[in-house]
C-alpha positions as CSV (number, residue, x, y, z in Angstrom):
1,M,86.1,-2.9,40.2
2,K,85.0,-6.5,40.7
3,E,85.2,-8.6,43.9
4,I,84.8,-12.4,44.2
5,V,85.0,-14.8,47.0
6,Y,86.4,-18.1,45.8
7,Q,86.0,-21.3,47.8
8,T,89.3,-23.2,47.6
9,Q,89.5,-27.0,47.3
10,G,92.2,-29.2,48.6
11,T,94.2,-26.6,50.6
12,C,94.4,-25.4,54.2
13,S,93.0,-22.0,53.2
14,K,89.2,-22.1,52.9
15,L,88.4,-18.9,50.9
16,I,90.1,-16.3,48.8
17,R,88.6,-12.8,48.7
18,L,89.9,-11.2,45.5
19,V,89.4,-7.7,44.1
20,G,90.4,-6.8,40.6
21,D,90.1,-3.9,38.3
22,G,90.7,-3.9,34.6
23,G,92.9,-7.0,34.6
24,R,95.0,-6.0,37.6
25,I,94.8,-7.3,41.2
26,V,93.7,-4.7,43.7
27,S,93.7,-6.9,46.8
28,V,93.9,-10.6,47.8
29,E,92.9,-12.0,51.2
30,F,93.1,-15.7,52.2
31,L,91.0,-17.2,55.0
32,G,92.8,-20.0,56.7
33,G,96.1,-21.5,55.7
34,C,99.7,-20.5,56.5
35,H,99.0,-16.9,57.5
36,G,102.5,-15.4,57.0
37,N,103.1,-17.1,53.7
38,L,99.7,-16.1,52.3
39,Q,100.1,-12.5,53.5
40,G,103.4,-12.5,51.6
41,I,101.8,-13.9,48.4
42,A,98.9,-11.3,48.7
43,S,101.4,-8.5,49.0
44,L,103.6,-9.7,46.2
45,V,100.8,-10.0,43.6
46,K,99.1,-6.7,44.4
47,G,99.0,-4.5,41.3
48,M,100.0,-7.4,39.0
49,K,98.2,-8.4,35.9
50,Y,96.0,-11.5,36.4
51,Q,97.7,-13.4,33.6
52,D,101.2,-12.7,34.9
53,V,100.2,-14.2,38.3
54,I,98.4,-17.2,36.6
55,D,101.5,-17.9,34.5
56,R,103.7,-17.9,37.6
57,V,101.7,-19.9,40.1
58,E,99.3,-22.2,38.2
59,G,100.1,-25.8,38.8
60,I,102.2,-25.4,41.9
61,Q,101.6,-28.3,44.3
62,C,101.8,-28.5,48.1
63,G,103.5,-31.7,49.2
64,M,101.6,-34.6,47.7
65,K,98.5,-32.6,47.1
66,P,97.6,-31.9,43.4
67,T,97.1,-28.2,44.2
68,S,98.3,-25.4,46.6
69,C,97.2,-22.0,47.8
70,P,99.1,-20.3,44.9
71,D,97.4,-22.7,42.4
72,Q,94.0,-22.0,43.9
73,L,94.8,-18.3,43.5
74,A,95.4,-18.9,39.8
75,R,92.0,-20.6,39.6
76,A,90.3,-17.7,41.4
77,L,92.0,-15.3,39.0
78,R,90.7,-17.2,36.0
79,Q,87.2,-16.9,37.5
80,L,87.6,-13.2,38.1
81,Q,89.0,-12.8,34.6
82,A,86.0,-14.6,33.1
83,E,83.5,-12.6,35.1
84,E,85.1,-9.3,34.1
85,T,85.1,-10.1,30.4
86,A,81.5,-11.4,30.5
87,K,80.1,-8.1,31.7
């Protein structure tokens, strides 16, 4: 199992705490942001493969911002994926 804390950029959420194991999401916790929506995202992606989530949420924008909390989750998952394969 691998845990990372990812500092988001350009969103209302400030951090994403992400735990993964063997390419699957164990848990996701957002600090800050729209609490109900982010709880929903965290619940929906639990147990999913990293790449499946990345494929679905990468590039999503929030209003006029070039990113969003789901997009930041994809970036955090890419980091977690890289750290898992580097070990």
